Structure formats: structure tokens, C-alpha cells
C-alpha positions as CSV (number, residue, x, y, z in Angstrom):
1,M,282.0,91.1,25.7
2,R,281.6,92.4,29.0
3,I,283.8,91.8,32.1
4,A,280.9,90.3,33.8
5,D,281.1,87.7,31.1
6,V,285.1,87.0,32.1
7,L,284.4,86.6,35.4
8,R,281.6,84.0,34.6
9,G,284.1,82.3,32.6
10,K,286.4,81.9,35.5
11,G,284.0,79.9,37.1
12,A,283.4,79.3,40.8
13,D,286.8,80.6,41.8
14,G,286.5,83.8,39.3
15,A,284.4,85.4,42.0
16,V,286.9,84.3,44.8
17,V,289.7,87.0,44.9
18,A,292.7,86.8,46.8
19,T,293.7,89.5,49.4
20,V,295.8,90.8,51.6
21,D,295.8,93.3,55.0
22,P,298.3,96.5,54.5
23,G,300.0,95.0,57.6
24,T,300.9,92.1,56.4
25,T,304.6,91.8,56.1
26,V,306.5,91.3,52.7
27,E,307.5,87.9,53.8
28,G,304.0,86.8,54.5
29,L,302.8,88.5,51.0
30,I,305.4,86.3,49.1
31,A,303.7,83.2,50.8
32,E,300.5,84.5,49.9
33,L,301.0,84.9,46.2
34,H,302.9,81.4,46.1
35,R,299.8,79.9,47.9
36,H,297.4,81.3,45.5
37,N,299.4,80.9,42.6
38,V,299.1,84.6,41.4
39,G,301.0,87.4,40.7
40,A,298.8,90.2,42.5
41,L,296.7,90.9,45.5
42,V,294.4,93.2,46.4
43,V,295.2,95.0,49.4
44,L,291.7,95.6,51.6
45,D,291.4,97.4,54.9
46,G,288.1,95.7,56.0
47,D,286.2,96.0,53.3
48,R,287.5,98.9,51.5
49,V,290.1,98.5,48.4
50,V,293.2,100.5,49.6
51,G,296.0,99.1,47.0
52,I,297.1,96.5,45.2
53,V,300.5,94.7,45.2
54,S,302.3,92.7,42.9
55,E,305.5,90.7,42.2
56,R,306.8,93.4,40.3
57,D,306.3,95.6,43.6
58,V,308.4,93.0,45.7
59,V,311.0,93.0,42.8
60,R,311.5,96.6,42.8
61,G,311.5,96.9,46.6
62,L,314.2,94.3,46.8
63,A,316.2,96.3,44.2
64,T,316.2,99.6,46.5
65,R,316.1,97.7,50.2
66,G,317.9,94.7,49.7
67,G,316.8,91.8,52.3
68,E,315.4,94.1,55.0
69,L,312.2,94.6,52.6
70,F,311.1,91.1,54.0
71,N,310.3,92.8,57.2
72,A,308.5,95.7,55.9
73,T,304.8,95.7,55.2
74,V,302.4,95.5,52.1
75,A,301.4,99.2,53.0
76,D,305.2,100.1,52.4
77,I,305.1,98.7,48.7
78,M,301.7,98.6,47.6
79,T,300.4,100.9,44.8
80,T,297.8,103.1,46.2
81,E,296.4,104.4,43.2
82,V,294.2,101.6,41.9
83,S,292.6,101.5,38.6
84,T,289.4,99.5,38.9
85,C,286.8,98.5,36.6
86,A,283.2,97.5,36.5
87,P,281.4,94.4,35.4
88,T,279.5,96.2,32.7
89,D,282.9,97.5,31.2
90,S,283.8,96.1,28.0
91,V,286.9,93.9,27.5
92,D,288.4,95.9,24.6
93,S,287.9,99.1,27.0
94,L,289.8,97.2,29.8
95,A,292.4,96.0,27.2
96,A,293.0,99.6,26.5
97,T,293.3,100.7,29.9
98,M,295.5,97.7,30.8
99,T,298.0,98.5,27.6
100,E,297.9,102.8,28.3
101,R,298.8,102.4,31.9
102,R,300.9,99.5,31.7
103,I,298.9,97.4,34.1
104,R,298.2,93.4,34.4
105,H,295.5,93.7,37.1
106,L,292.5,95.4,37.6
107,P,290.0,94.6,40.8
108,V,286.4,94.4,39.6
109,I,284.2,96.7,41.6
110,E,280.4,96.5,41.5
111,D,278.0,98.6,44.3
112,G,281.3,99.8,46.1
113,A,282.4,96.1,47.1
114,L,285.1,94.0,45.4
115,A,283.6,91.6,43.0
116,G,286.5,89.9,41.3
117,I,289.8,90.6,39.6
118,V,290.7,90.5,35.9
119,S,294.1,89.9,34.7
120,I,295.6,90.7,31.2
121,G,295.7,86.8,30.8
122,D,292.3,86.7,31.4
123,V,291.8,89.4,28.8
124,V,293.8,87.6,26.1
125,K,291.7,84.5,26.7
126,S,288.5,86.2,26.2
127,H,289.9,87.8,22.8
128,I,291.0,84.4,21.6
129,S,287.8,82.8,22.6
130,Q,286.1,85.6,20.4
131,L,288.4,84.8,17.6
132,E,287.6,81.5,17.5
133,A,284.0,81.9,17.7
134,D,284.1,84.2,15.0
135,R,285.9,82.0,12.7
136,D,283.6,78.8,13.5
137,Q,280.8,81.5,12.4
138,L,282.8,82.0,9.2
139,Q,283.6,78.4,8.5
140,S,280.0,77.5,9.0
141,Y,278.8,80.2,6.4
142,I,281.2,79.0,3.9
143,S,280.5,75.3,4.1
144,Q,276.6,76.1,4.1
145,G,277.0,78.4,0.9
């Protein structure tokens, strides 16, 4: 299975990626995470991916800066070395990347533009769907035999 299949499985909302500007305050970031009910946002400067920021980044910032963090900007806490994937990548390779790098969200880049985002939950759901399909095929094979 490919990442493009995962994005299609997410439906019309799968093509919509919640993003944030690097100049947004952390307080604004938290509001956006809540509004979209997501754990991470892709940081865009214009159309260019410049980072990713997650709930974990906020928690780490609170641990080191306390309440003053709310007035800091996304640029102050975001991860700038963003791992990405392509729609043609396999779900298995993405799962390996996420495990090795201990990351939960990867933006999907197609032709240099942001095309979606895949979370570890999407990867797990894909694996479960594949296992269920395999089980159904085996049950069908056994019952026909």
C-alpha cells in the first residue's frame, strides 16, 4: 500500500492539511491545535514547508520557559528539520521511518508542494485494514476448499 492510498482513505478532509505561520504565537498555535483536533501542524512560510510543530514541542517549551512561552512564536519552538514522504512511498517504509526517528507526523510532498499529512494513527489504521483484508481472503479460501 502506498501513501496516496492512505490519503484517499482519509476522505475529502485528508487533502486538507492544518497549517500555521511561523510568526503565530504559541497561544494561537494551541488554539489551532484545538480547533482542528490534531496533534501537529505543518509550518508554512508562503507555500514553503519550513517546519512542523506538535503538542510535544509546546510541552517541552513549557518545561523550559514556563508561562512566558505563550507569547513566543511558533518559529521559536518548531522542528525545522522536517522529515517528509511522497505519495508513492510505501506505508511500510513510512512506518519504519516513523519508528526509527520517533516521529508521529510526516507531511506528504508532491511536486514540491504540500499534498497532505500522515500520522502514526493513519499508518496503524492502514496496517489493520490490510490484516483484516488478508484474514477475509484466507477465510474465503478455507470455506471454498
